[in-house]
C-alpha angles and dihedrals in degrees: 000000000000123000095221130241126320109253125195127179130214126182117186137171119234131200127182087216089071090071091057090057094079094159090053095230096137132067093018096161090052093046092053093049091047091050091053094052092043090057090052088050090053089051092048088052098198120217093202137024125208105193126194107195139156131237120226099216091286113099092023102035095125099041129009118193114194090245130018127184109208118222096191132356146186128202111262090217098224120153095010094303117145122274097205125116124272119236099240112180104225096200094053091043094052093045092048092052092052090046094051093048091049089050092056097253110144104222138158125227119219117201089206139351138176104232120209133213089300086079104015103053098057094035091054093043091053101040109012090234138057092221097048097103128019109262137193105207117209116185115209112199108237101159119038116062137268093064120189115253116250089248091059091043088056091048086056093053092046091051091048090050091051089053093048092052089062090063123105119280093246095060115108107202125195115196110202130191122187126189142064154013116165111326140124110202116197088230089072097063121115111283094020092115088070092059122100119245090257092050093049092052092048091050090056095044092052094051105040095121095049093043091052091063088070093070109111112190094179091056093044094049092048089051093050091046090055092050090053098045133086090255094056090127088070088078085083089070096057111129129212088253091054089050097047095082086064091066128237091303090051086079084078090076082085086082091055092049090050091052095045093052089047089059092038098214145082119290120216122221110250097181143337131195133161104223112193093189088058092043089225142100097241117211145159126202123179143171120263096264091063098043115098126193095218 
């Protein structure tokens, strides 16, 4: 009897402002930690990615289901991220959709979406290309109400994990979450979805100092500690009031919760750094197989 596929989990913050730092003078602690875990990912050499990411009122500006499995995707190209097609494995995606429906998870299926930096930045930073590894993209709505409870988000993750464990033993699955931790970007204010891409970026650039005030290191570190502890499953009980101190962008930790429940085990903190220039508490958490001691 087989033991099932190998599954590793990686949760990482993203920030469009990283791309503007072309000389890599900012966020050096975060960058070093991310590079360490990226090296571990390359050594792991995944055969399949399952990616939980947010949409920033671009692909789902008109309607935003709580959870959307994407059947084919192209990079939106915002903030310098690639515009190429993702390599979405149709057979896996269709099978996952059927499994989630049978498991009682209310999901939407999108025939095609243009996925923004919530997917493109971390994918490109890890692999250099959006098409390097077959990927099942799952959009977790973190902006437009109603948002899923953390309990339902955890249920999504558990159901995805159940599906992955039916795959062949030789599959090496990397579950990725991108978003968070504490931040409140000006581009997520009411009415921002009506702005052009240029207007969005100008809004952020003009309000960096104010937006940086939303970084909440204490909240971030507590969240990371809970992910790493024996009681990590208690994250499913987080309430909107408990999420509020992380700012509007802190809602993106739903992607991290989904990924952790997919893996079904604690995730160690690889690195944490509040980076004011990037207006975000930048962190990385990963499963034991991706954590190096160097």
